[in-house]
C-alpha positions as CSV (number, residue, x, y, z in Angstrom):
1,M,-48.1,-16.0,75.5
2,D,-51.5,-17.3,76.4
3,L,-52.9,-18.7,73.3
4,S,-55.9,-20.6,75.0
5,Y,-59.3,-19.2,73.9
6,K,-62.7,-19.9,75.0
7,N,-65.9,-19.2,72.9
8,I,-63.8,-18.1,69.9
9,N,-64.1,-19.9,66.6
10,E,-61.0,-21.1,64.7
11,E,-61.0,-18.1,62.2
12,N,-61.0,-15.6,65.0
13,K,-58.4,-17.5,66.9
14,K,-56.0,-17.4,64.0
15,L,-56.4,-13.6,63.7
16,L,-56.0,-12.9,67.3
17,S,-52.9,-15.1,67.3
18,A,-51.5,-13.2,64.3
19,L,-52.1,-9.9,66.1
20,K,-50.5,-11.2,69.3
21,Y,-47.4,-12.4,67.4
22,Q,-47.1,-9.1,65.8
23,S,-47.3,-7.3,69.1
24,I,-44.1,-8.9,70.3
25,G,-42.2,-8.1,67.2
26,L,-42.8,-11.2,65.1
27,K,-43.5,-10.4,61.5
28,I,-46.6,-12.3,60.2
29,I,-48.1,-13.2,56.8
30,P,-51.2,-15.4,56.0
31,V,-50.4,-18.9,54.6
32,G,-52.9,-21.5,53.4
33,A,-53.3,-25.2,54.6
34,N,-50.9,-26.1,51.7
35,K,-48.2,-23.9,53.4
36,K,-48.2,-21.5,50.5
37,P,-48.7,-17.7,51.0
38,F,-51.9,-16.2,49.5
39,F,-49.9,-13.6,47.6
40,D,-46.3,-12.4,46.8
41,W,-44.8,-11.7,50.2
42,K,-41.3,-10.4,49.1
43,E,-42.2,-6.9,50.3
44,Y,-42.7,-8.0,53.8
45,Q,-39.3,-9.6,54.1
46,D,-38.0,-6.0,54.3
47,R,-40.7,-4.3,56.2
48,P,-43.3,-5.4,58.8
49,A,-47.0,-5.5,57.9
50,T,-49.2,-3.0,59.9
51,I,-52.0,-4.0,62.2
52,D,-54.5,-2.8,59.5
53,E,-52.9,-4.9,56.8
54,I,-53.1,-8.0,59.1
55,K,-56.8,-7.5,59.9
56,E,-57.5,-7.0,56.1
57,W,-55.6,-10.2,55.3
58,W,-57.7,-12.2,57.7
59,K,-60.9,-10.5,56.4
60,Q,-59.9,-11.8,53.0
61,F,-58.6,-15.2,54.0
62,P,-60.5,-15.9,57.3
63,N,-59.1,-19.4,57.8
64,A,-55.4,-18.4,56.9
65,N,-52.6,-19.8,59.1
66,P,-50.3,-17.3,60.8
67,A,-46.8,-17.8,59.6
68,L,-43.7,-16.2,61.0
69,I,-41.3,-14.5,58.5
70,T,-37.9,-15.7,59.7
71,G,-34.6,-14.0,59.5
72,K,-33.3,-10.6,60.3
73,V,-36.8,-8.9,59.8
74,S,-38.1,-10.8,62.7
75,G,-34.9,-11.3,64.5
76,V,-35.7,-15.1,64.7
77,V,-34.1,-18.3,63.1
78,A,-36.1,-21.6,63.2
79,L,-34.6,-25.1,63.1
80,D,-37.0,-27.4,61.4
81,I,-36.5,-31.2,62.2
82,D,-38.8,-33.4,60.1
83,K,-40.1,-36.6,61.7
84,K,-41.0,-38.2,58.3
85,H,-37.3,-38.5,57.6
86,G,-36.7,-40.2,60.9
87,R,-34.9,-37.3,62.5
88,T,-35.4,-36.1,66.0
89,S,-33.9,-33.3,68.2
90,K,-32.1,-36.0,70.2
91,E,-29.4,-36.1,67.6
92,F,-28.3,-32.5,68.4
93,Q,-27.2,-30.4,71.3
94,I,-30.2,-27.8,71.5
95,P,-30.2,-25.3,74.2
96,P,-33.6,-24.6,76.1
97,T,-35.5,-22.3,73.8
98,A,-39.1,-21.8,72.3
99,C,-40.1,-24.8,70.5
100,A,-43.4,-26.3,68.9
101,K,-44.7,-29.4,67.3
102,S,-45.3,-29.1,63.6
103,G,-48.4,-30.3,61.8
104,N,-46.6,-33.6,60.7
105,G,-45.3,-34.3,64.1
106,G,-41.9,-32.8,63.5
107,E,-40.1,-30.2,65.8
108,H,-39.5,-26.5,65.4
109,F,-36.9,-24.8,67.5
110,F,-36.5,-21.1,67.6
111,F,-33.3,-19.1,68.1
112,K,-32.3,-15.4,68.1
113,Y,-31.0,-14.2,64.7
114,P,-27.2,-13.8,65.1
115,N,-24.9,-11.0,64.0
116,T,-24.2,-12.8,60.8
117,P,-26.5,-13.4,57.8
118,I,-28.4,-16.7,57.9
119,K,-30.2,-17.8,54.7
120,T,-32.9,-20.3,54.6
121,S,-31.4,-23.8,53.6
122,S,-32.4,-27.4,53.3
123,A,-30.6,-30.5,54.5
124,I,-28.1,-28.7,56.5
125,S,-27.2,-31.9,58.4
126,G,-28.6,-34.5,56.1
127,P,-32.3,-34.8,54.9
128,G,-35.1,-33.7,57.2
129,V,-33.1,-30.9,59.0
130,D,-33.8,-27.4,57.5
131,I,-33.1,-23.9,58.7
132,R,-35.5,-21.0,58.2
133,G,-33.6,-17.7,58.1
134,D,-33.7,-14.8,55.6
135,G,-36.2,-15.6,52.9
136,G,-38.2,-18.1,54.8
137,Y,-41.2,-18.7,57.0
138,V,-42.7,-21.1,59.4
139,L,-46.2,-21.8,60.5
140,L,-47.2,-21.1,64.0
141,D,-49.8,-22.3,66.6
142,P,-52.8,-22.6,65.9
143,S,-52.1,-23.4,62.2
144,V,-53.5,-26.5,60.6
145,N,-52.1,-28.2,57.6
146,K,-54.2,-29.8,54.8
147,T,-54.3,-33.1,56.5
148,G,-55.5,-31.7,59.7
149,G,-52.3,-31.7,61.5
150,K,-52.0,-29.1,64.2
151,Y,-49.1,-26.8,65.0
152,E,-48.8,-26.4,68.8
153,W,-46.4,-24.7,71.2
154,L,-44.4,-27.0,73.4
155,I,-42.5,-24.0,74.9
156,P,-44.2,-20.8,73.8
157,L,-42.4,-18.0,72.2
158,E,-43.5,-15.1,74.5
159,N,-40.5,-12.7,74.3
160,K,-37.9,-12.7,71.6
161,D,-35.3,-11.8,74.2
162,D,-35.9,-15.2,75.9
163,L,-34.7,-17.0,72.9
164,A,-31.5,-18.9,73.0
165,E,-28.6,-18.0,70.9
166,M,-28.0,-20.3,67.8
167,P,-25.9,-23.2,69.1
168,D,-22.3,-23.1,67.9
169,W,-22.6,-26.3,65.8
170,L,-25.6,-24.9,63.9
171,L,-24.0,-21.4,63.5
172,N,-20.8,-23.0,62.0
173,K,-22.9,-25.0,59.6
174,M,-24.7,-21.9,58.4
175,T,-21.5,-19.9,58.0
176,S,-19.0,-22.1,56.3
177,E,-15.8,-20.5,55.2
178,E,-16.7,-21.1,51.6
179,S,-20.0,-19.3,51.7
180,Q,-18.8,-16.5,53.9
181,N,-15.8,-15.7,52.0
182,K,-17.5,-15.4,48.6
183,K,-18.4,-11.9,49.1
184,W,-14.8,-10.9,50.0
185,L,-13.3,-13.0,47.2
186,S,-15.5,-10.8,44.8
187,G,-15.2,-7.7,46.7
188,K,-13.3,-4.5,46.2
189,D,-10.0,-4.5,44.4
190,G,-6.9,-4.1,46.5
191,V,-5.6,-0.7,47.6
192,S,-2.4,1.1,47.0
193,E,0.6,1.1,49.5
194,G,-0.2,4.5,51.1
195,Q,-3.9,3.5,51.9
196,R,-3.4,-0.1,53.1
197,N,-3.4,0.5,56.9
198,D,-6.3,2.9,57.0
199,T,-8.4,0.7,54.6
200,A,-7.4,-2.4,56.7
201,A,-8.8,-1.0,59.9
202,S,-12.0,-0.1,58.1
203,M,-12.2,-3.5,56.4
204,T,-11.6,-5.1,59.9
205,G,-14.5,-3.1,61.4
206,K,-17.0,-4.2,58.6
207,I,-15.9,-7.9,58.9
208,L,-16.2,-7.9,62.7
209,S,-19.6,-6.0,62.5
210,S,-21.1,-8.4,60.1
211,T,-19.8,-11.6,61.8
212,D,-20.9,-13.4,64.9
213,P,-18.1,-13.0,67.6
214,R,-17.9,-16.7,67.8
215,L,-16.7,-16.8,64.3
216,W,-14.3,-14.0,64.4
217,E,-11.2,-16.0,64.7
218,S,-12.1,-18.6,62.1
219,I,-14.2,-17.1,59.3
220,G,-13.5,-13.3,60.1
221,W,-9.7,-13.6,60.2
222,E,-9.7,-15.6,57.0
223,Q,-11.9,-12.9,55.4
224,L,-9.3,-10.2,56.3
225,K,-6.4,-12.2,54.9
226,I,-8.2,-12.8,51.6
227,W,-8.8,-9.0,51.4
228,N,-5.2,-8.2,52.1
229,N,-3.8,-10.6,49.6
230,K,-5.5,-8.5,46.9
231,N,-3.5,-5.4,47.8
232,N,-0.3,-4.4,46.0
233,P,1.8,-5.2,47.8
234,P,-0.2,-6.8,50.8
235,L,0.7,-5.9,54.4
236,S,2.8,-8.3,56.1
237,E,1.0,-10.9,58.3
238,K,2.4,-9.2,61.4
239,E,1.0,-5.8,60.3
240,I,-2.4,-7.1,59.3
241,R,-2.7,-9.0,62.5
242,S,-1.8,-5.9,64.6
243,V,-4.7,-4.1,62.8
244,W,-7.0,-7.0,63.4
245,E,-6.2,-7.3,67.1
246,S,-6.5,-3.6,67.7
247,I,-10.0,-3.3,66.1
248,K,-11.2,-6.6,67.4
249,N,-10.3,-5.6,71.1
250,Q,-12.3,-2.4,70.7
251,H,-15.3,-4.3,69.3
252,G,-14.9,-6.8,72.2
253,K,-15.1,-4.0,74.8
254,N,-18.3,-2.7,73.1
255,N,-19.8,-6.1,73.1
256,Q,-19.0,-6.5,76.8
257,S,-20.5,-3.3,77.4
258,H,-23.7,-4.3,75.7
259,Q,-23.6,-7.6,77.5
260,K,-23.4,-5.9,80.9
261,I,-26.3,-3.7,80.0
262,K,-28.3,-6.8,78.8
263,E,-27.3,-8.7,82.2
264,K,-28.3,-5.6,84.2
265,N,-31.6,-5.6,82.6
266,A,-32.2,-9.3,82.7
267,N,-34.2,-9.2,85.8
268,S,-36.0,-5.9,85.1
269,K,-39.7,-5.8,85.3
270,A,-42.4,-3.3,84.2
271,V,-44.3,-1.8,87.1
272,T,-47.8,-0.8,86.4
273,R,-51.0,0.5,88.3
274,R,-54.6,0.4,87.2
275,F,-56.0,3.9,87.1
276,S,-58.9,2.5,89.0
277,D,-56.5,2.2,91.9
278,I,-55.2,5.7,91.5
279,Q,-57.0,8.4,93.5
280,S,-57.6,11.7,91.5
281,V,-56.2,14.8,93.4
282,P,-56.4,18.4,92.5
283,I,-53.2,20.3,91.7
284,S,-51.8,22.3,94.7
285,W,-50.7,25.8,93.8
286,L,-47.9,28.0,94.9
287,W,-49.3,30.7,92.6
288,K,-52.7,29.6,91.2
289,G,-52.7,28.9,87.5
290,R,-49.0,29.9,87.1
291,M,-46.7,27.8,89.4
292,A,-47.7,24.6,91.0
293,L,-46.4,22.8,94.1
294,G,-44.8,19.4,93.2
295,K,-43.7,20.7,89.7
296,L,-40.8,22.4,88.0
297,T,-41.2,25.9,86.7
298,M,-38.6,27.9,84.5
299,I,-38.0,31.6,84.2
300,V,-35.8,32.6,81.2
301,G,-34.6,36.0,79.8
302,D,-31.6,37.9,78.9
303,P,-29.2,39.2,81.5
304,G,-30.0,42.5,83.4
305,L,-33.9,42.3,83.1
306,G,-34.6,41.3,86.6
307,K,-35.0,37.6,86.5
308,S,-33.4,37.2,89.9
309,L,-35.4,40.0,91.3
310,V,-38.6,38.2,90.2
311,T,-37.4,35.2,92.3
312,I,-36.6,37.5,95.3
313,A,-40.2,38.8,95.0
314,L,-41.5,35.1,94.9
315,A,-39.5,34.3,98.0
316,T,-40.9,37.5,99.6
317,H,-44.5,36.4,99.0
318,I,-43.9,32.9,100.4
319,S,-41.9,34.0,103.5
320,R,-44.9,36.4,104.4
321,G,-47.9,34.6,102.8
322,S,-48.7,37.8,101.2
323,P,-51.0,37.8,98.0
324,F,-49.4,37.7,94.6
325,P,-50.0,40.7,92.2
326,V,-53.0,40.9,89.7
327,D,-55.1,38.0,90.8
328,G,-54.5,38.4,94.5
329,F,-53.9,34.7,95.1
330,K,-52.5,34.1,98.7
331,P,-49.7,31.5,98.6
332,P,-48.9,29.2,101.5
333,L,-46.7,30.7,104.2
334,G,-43.5,28.9,104.7
335,D,-39.7,28.5,103.9
336,V,-37.8,29.1,100.8
337,I,-34.4,27.6,99.8
338,L,-32.4,29.6,97.4
339,L,-29.4,28.4,95.4
340,S,-27.6,31.4,93.9
341,A,-24.4,31.2,91.8
342,E,-24.2,34.8,90.7
343,D,-25.3,37.1,93.5
344,D,-23.4,37.6,96.9
345,P,-25.7,36.6,99.8
346,A,-24.4,39.4,102.1
347,D,-24.3,42.6,99.7
348,T,-27.0,41.7,97.2
349,I,-29.4,39.1,98.0
350,K,-30.2,40.0,101.7
351,P,-30.4,43.7,101.0
352,R,-33.0,43.0,98.3
353,L,-35.0,40.7,100.5
354,E,-35.1,43.5,103.0
355,A,-36.1,46.1,100.5
356,M,-39.0,44.0,99.3
357,G,-40.1,43.3,102.9
358,A,-39.3,39.5,103.1
359,D,-39.2,37.8,106.4
360,C,-35.6,36.7,106.1
361,A,-36.1,34.0,108.9
362,H,-37.9,32.0,106.3
363,V,-35.4,32.3,103.4
364,H,-32.5,30.0,103.4
365,I,-29.5,30.1,101.1
366,M,-27.8,26.7,100.2
367,E,-24.2,27.8,99.8
368,A,-22.5,24.4,99.4
369,V,-22.8,20.6,99.9
370,Q,-20.5,19.2,102.8
371,E,-18.9,15.8,102.7
372,I,-16.8,13.8,105.1
373,S,-14.4,11.4,103.7
374,T,-13.5,8.0,105.1
375,E,-10.5,9.5,106.6
376,G,-12.7,12.1,108.4
377,E,-11.7,15.0,106.1
378,T,-14.4,17.6,105.6
379,T,-14.8,19.2,102.2
380,Q,-17.3,21.4,100.5
381,H,-18.4,21.7,96.8
382,I,-21.1,23.4,94.9
383,F,-24.4,21.7,94.6
384,S,-24.6,19.3,91.6
385,F,-27.8,17.9,90.0
386,K,-25.8,14.7,89.3
387,R,-24.8,13.8,92.8
388,D,-26.5,15.9,95.4
389,I,-30.2,15.3,95.0
390,K,-30.0,13.3,98.2
391,A,-28.4,16.2,100.1
392,L,-31.2,18.5,98.9
393,E,-33.8,15.9,100.0
394,D,-32.2,15.7,103.4
395,L,-32.5,19.4,103.7
396,L,-36.1,19.3,102.7
397,L,-36.9,16.6,105.4
398,S,-35.4,19.0,107.9
399,M,-37.7,21.9,106.7
400,P,-41.1,20.3,106.4
401,N,-42.6,23.8,105.9
402,C,-40.5,24.6,102.8
403,H,-42.8,25.4,99.7
404,L,-40.2,26.8,97.3
405,V,-36.7,26.0,95.9
406,I,-35.0,28.5,93.6
407,I,-32.1,27.6,91.5
408,D,-30.4,30.5,89.9
409,P,-29.1,29.9,87.2
410,V,-29.7,26.3,86.4
411,S,-26.5,26.1,84.2
412,A,-24.3,26.6,87.3
413,Y,-25.2,23.2,88.8
414,L,-25.0,20.9,85.7
415,D,-21.7,19.5,86.8
416,G,-20.3,18.9,83.4
417,T,-23.5,17.6,81.8
418,D,-23.9,18.7,78.1
419,S,-26.6,21.1,78.3
420,N,-27.4,20.6,74.6
421,K,-28.2,16.7,74.9
422,N,-31.9,16.0,75.4
423,S,-31.2,12.6,76.9
424,D,-28.5,13.9,79.3
425,I,-30.8,16.8,80.5
426,R,-33.9,14.5,80.8
427,G,-31.9,12.1,82.9
428,L,-30.6,14.8,85.1
429,F,-33.9,16.5,85.8
430,T,-35.9,13.2,86.3
431,P,-34.8,12.8,90.0
432,L,-35.4,16.6,90.5
433,T,-38.9,16.2,89.2
434,E,-39.5,13.1,91.5
435,L,-38.1,15.1,94.5
436,A,-40.5,18.1,93.8
437,S,-43.4,15.7,93.6
438,R,-42.5,13.7,96.8
439,H,-42.2,16.9,98.9
440,K,-45.0,18.9,97.3
441,I,-42.6,21.9,96.7
442,A,-42.4,24.2,93.7
443,I,-38.9,24.3,92.1
444,V,-38.2,27.4,90.0
445,L,-35.2,27.1,87.5
446,V,-33.7,30.3,86.1
447,S,-32.0,30.3,82.7
448,H,-30.9,32.6,79.9
449,L,-32.0,33.0,76.4
450,N,-29.9,32.0,73.3
451,K,-29.1,34.4,70.4
452,N,-31.5,32.7,67.9
453,S,-33.8,35.7,67.5
454,G,-35.7,34.2,64.6
455,E,-36.8,31.1,66.5
456,N,-40.1,30.3,68.2
457,A,-40.0,31.6,71.8
458,L,-40.0,28.0,73.2
459,Y,-36.7,27.4,71.4
460,R,-34.9,30.5,72.9
461,T,-34.0,28.9,76.1
462,T,-30.2,28.3,76.3
463,G,-29.3,24.5,75.8
464,S,-31.4,21.6,75.0
465,L,-35.2,21.8,74.4
466,A,-35.5,19.2,77.2
467,F,-35.2,22.1,79.7
468,I,-38.5,23.5,78.5
469,A,-40.0,20.1,77.9
470,T,-39.3,18.9,81.4
471,V,-40.9,21.8,83.3
472,R,-44.6,22.1,83.6
473,S,-44.7,25.9,83.2
474,A,-42.2,28.5,82.0
475,Y,-42.1,32.2,81.8
476,L,-40.1,34.6,79.7
477,V,-38.8,37.9,81.2
478,T,-38.2,40.6,78.5
479,K,-38.4,44.3,77.8
480,D,-41.4,46.0,76.6
481,K,-40.3,46.9,73.1
482,N,-42.5,50.1,73.3
483,N,-41.1,51.1,76.8
484,P,-37.6,49.9,77.6
485,E,-38.1,50.8,81.3
486,R,-41.0,48.3,81.5
487,R,-40.5,44.6,82.0
488,L,-42.9,41.7,80.9
489,L,-43.3,38.3,82.6
490,M,-44.8,36.3,79.8
491,P,-46.2,32.6,79.8
492,L,-43.9,30.5,77.4
493,K,-45.8,27.3,78.2
494,N,-48.3,26.0,80.8
495,N,-49.2,22.3,80.9
496,I,-51.3,22.4,84.0
497,A,-53.5,25.4,83.6
498,K,-55.0,27.8,81.1
499,D,-52.5,30.7,81.6
500,N,-52.8,33.1,78.8
501,T,-51.9,36.3,80.5
502,G,-48.6,37.8,81.5
503,L,-47.6,40.4,84.1
504,A,-45.7,43.7,83.8
505,Y,-43.5,45.4,86.1
506,S,-41.0,48.2,86.7
507,I,-37.8,48.1,88.7
508,L,-37.7,50.9,91.2
509,E,-35.2,52.0,94.0
510,A,-36.0,51.4,97.5
511,E,-34.9,53.5,100.6
512,N,-31.8,51.4,101.0
513,N,-30.9,52.0,97.4
514,Q,-31.8,48.4,96.4
515,P,-33.9,47.5,93.3
516,I,-37.4,46.2,93.9
517,I,-40.2,45.0,91.8
518,A,-43.3,47.3,91.2
519,W,-45.9,45.1,89.7
520,E,-48.7,46.6,87.5
521,S,-52.3,45.9,88.7
522,E,-53.7,44.6,85.3
523,P,-52.5,41.5,83.4
524,I,-51.2,41.7,79.8
525,T,-52.4,39.6,76.9
526,I,-49.7,39.8,74.2
527,T,-47.9,36.5,73.5
528,A,-44.3,35.7,74.2
529,E,-43.5,35.7,70.4
530,E,-45.0,39.3,70.2
531,A,-43.1,40.3,73.2
532,L,-39.8,39.1,71.7
533,A,-40.4,40.3,68.3
534,I,-37.9,42.8,66.9
535,P,-39.5,46.1,66.2
536,E,-39.6,46.7,62.4
537,S,-37.1,49.1,61.3
538,N,-38.8,49.8,58.0
539,D,-38.9,53.7,57.6
540,E,-41.9,53.6,55.4
541,R,-44.0,51.7,58.0
542,T,-43.3,54.5,60.6
543,E,-43.9,57.2,57.9
544,T,-47.2,55.6,57.0
545,D,-48.4,55.4,60.6
546,E,-47.5,59.2,60.9
547,A,-49.4,59.9,57.7
548,V,-52.5,57.9,59.0
549,D,-52.4,60.0,62.2
550,F,-52.1,63.2,60.2
551,L,-55.1,62.3,57.9
552,L,-57.3,61.3,60.8
553,D,-56.5,64.5,62.6
554,L,-56.9,66.8,59.4
555,L,-60.1,65.2,58.3
556,A,-61.7,64.7,61.7
557,N,-64.1,67.6,61.2
558,G,-65.0,67.1,57.6
559,A,-63.9,67.3,54.0
560,V,-60.7,69.2,53.1
561,K,-59.4,70.3,49.6
562,A,-57.1,67.7,48.1
563,D,-54.5,70.2,47.3
564,E,-54.6,71.6,50.9
565,C,-54.3,68.1,52.3
566,Q,-51.0,67.7,50.2
567,T,-49.7,71.1,51.1
568,K,-50.2,70.5,54.8
569,A,-48.6,67.0,54.5
570,R,-45.5,68.4,52.9
571,Q,-45.4,71.1,55.6
572,A,-45.6,68.4,58.3
573,G,-42.7,66.4,56.6
574,I,-44.9,63.6,55.2
575,G,-43.7,62.3,51.9
576,K,-45.9,61.5,48.8
577,K,-45.6,57.7,49.1
578,P,-46.5,57.3,52.8
579,L,-49.4,59.8,52.3
580,R,-50.8,57.8,49.4
581,T,-50.5,54.6,51.3
582,A,-52.2,56.1,54.4
583,R,-55.0,57.4,52.2
584,E,-55.6,54.0,50.7
585,K,-55.4,52.4,54.0
586,L,-58.1,54.6,55.5
587,G,-60.2,54.1,52.4
588,I,-60.3,57.8,51.4
589,K,-61.6,58.3,47.9
590,P,-61.1,61.8,46.3
591,K,-64.4,63.2,44.9
592,K,-65.5,66.6,43.4
593,S,-67.9,68.5,45.6
594,S,-70.0,71.7,45.0
595,A,-69.2,72.6,48.5
596,F,-66.3,74.6,47.3
597,K,-66.9,77.6,44.9
598,D,-63.9,76.7,42.7
599,G,-65.1,73.0,42.4
600,Y,-61.9,71.5,43.6
601,W,-61.4,67.9,44.6
602,E,-61.9,67.0,48.3
603,W,-60.8,64.3,50.6
604,S,-63.0,63.1,53.4
605,L,-62.9,60.1,55.9
606,P,-65.4,57.2,55.4
607,E,-67.7,56.6,58.1
608,D,-65.8,53.5,59.5
609,A,-62.4,55.1,59.1
610,L,-61.7,55.1,62.9
611,N,-62.3,51.3,62.9
612,T,-60.2,50.6,59.9
613,E,-57.4,48.1,60.5
614,G,-54.3,50.1,61.2
615,A,-55.9,53.4,61.9
616,Q,-54.6,54.9,65.2
617,P,-56.8,56.5,67.8
618,K,-56.4,60.2,68.0
619,T,-54.3,61.3,70.9
620,E,-53.0,64.8,70.3
621,G,-53.0,67.2,67.5
622,I,-50.0,67.4,65.0
623,L,-51.2,70.2,62.7
624,G,-50.2,73.1,64.8
625,V,-47.2,73.6,62.6
626,E,-48.9,75.6,59.8
627,G,-47.4,78.9,60.8
628,H,-44.1,77.6,61.4
629,L,-43.1,76.1,58.2
630,G,-42.0,78.0,55.1
631,D,-44.7,78.5,52.5
632,K,-44.4,76.3,49.5
633,K,-46.5,76.4,46.5
634,V,-48.5,73.4,45.5
635,G,-46.8,71.4,42.7
636,D,-43.3,72.9,43.2
637,N,-42.0,69.8,45.1
638,G,-41.2,68.1,41.7
639,D,-43.5,65.1,42.2
640,N,-45.9,63.7,39.6
641,T,-49.0,64.3,41.4
642,N,-52.3,65.9,40.4
643,P,-52.6,69.1,42.8
644,Q,-56.3,68.9,42.7
645,T,-57.1,65.1,43.4
646,G,-53.8,64.2,45.0
647,L,-53.5,61.1,42.7
648,E,-50.6,60.3,40.6
649,F,-50.6,61.1,37.0
């Protein structure tokens, strides 16, 4: 960490240092020149301060020294060797690690916090040698003590991962058997005979997890024996040792695995670029506003709705360079690679391509991946996202004019990957995403819907949400709930364009008896959620709609007697409750009018009735039933309605 500052006063320097320390995971509090915190800092032993809190502290205490809270919260232990007691680091074996000169000329050495509790202690190896662990803190550069002594880095602490492990001699001093065994001596009572083995395994795991591996055979094993001796009767030493070895070996394997990962990442380095060095480029489109070259797109839907037919239509447009429906965008003419695990190439895919007019010379099916063993044996297997991205890339290199890869369905090529695990799917699709970008091709993935009909449309794709999250655009294929023969292609998401419209199509039969897509010429604007919504099965809602249509038709030419409205409604099969709801919905208010000789009540439409929410436009008359229904006298239907006003008593 570069802590050299120019043209910055001491107060600002300390604040900037505190913020820098916090940024690398060190937990900081403000401390005075007398080495005492300005407030009760117990809270910050358990949780780190926020950036805003740090700024506020240095606003209140502008000359405060930045102090590191040591222990588990920061992941750092500090060894303090005090010069005034005549002690120096030459007395001890200290591995290379971050170190600093203290304000009185002493030395501070910083180590990683081990997998064993380390408490702050004084005189651990005689006067002048202290350890700062849990519950402690230590001042950091550029702190200054009350006599003007400065804290300065000798080897800066720039990254906690670069810190050395606590040396064994220091770790052993801090984890003496007496102090470590106290918690087990005062721990749980022993267990009964039938529970000893299972509980011994659990206790062993706890001891190993809370003890540094370097202390397993000394302190750890003694802890387990102490616990075992409290059982009634205790397990034999052979039995308890067998449990210990078994669990210890498993922990050892886990530690080795972590160590290998750590070693693998030891030489890793972040790669960055300034945006000033990146040239902005426009998005290249396969289908403008809908499907981009260099990106992944997904098409999802239930079986039997024509998802695969939609991909055949896409292949047809690319193979001929013919304009897409609705917007007329002309795609680049080129090749298409198709991976299909469900349809036969000869009796299904090619006849459909021919029926739609594709140029089959530009459409290629990837049937398998061929491998030659070291013995020269040739084998074939189905494409796998895990191991065959290179094979797909080699194919693309041989087809420089390829613009589209279709993978139908995506689940057939996961090669055992758990489709419900986000991390696994993201890891699987990252190379595919990079492949699409490198070769500027559109990759369309086909998938099914799950059965969770109540969920948001984005969550309906089978498997992990990572499928939808990884692709840049996604489309839903579903039935038009008002016309089962009509299909809808609706946008589920689009991260690269403002795509608010869907498309509609029907599936017709071509001359060769194959299904083909017949696109409608106008876009549709309902949402995917609306398209997926299950139609209401509430009979009253349907009857109310019919009653609304009835009243709009009946009253279209002016006022009608209230009792006549009711009579005709009953004759049309409309019940009392739907009629009342429809009347209220349309804003019809019964009133007495002199237009009728007998002075009866009348119903009439308000002027804005046709614009009332829920009112349906008039399409065809429904009142031509008057002479076909049996006569029924007003009031003889047994309801409690005033025959004059049509209102309930």
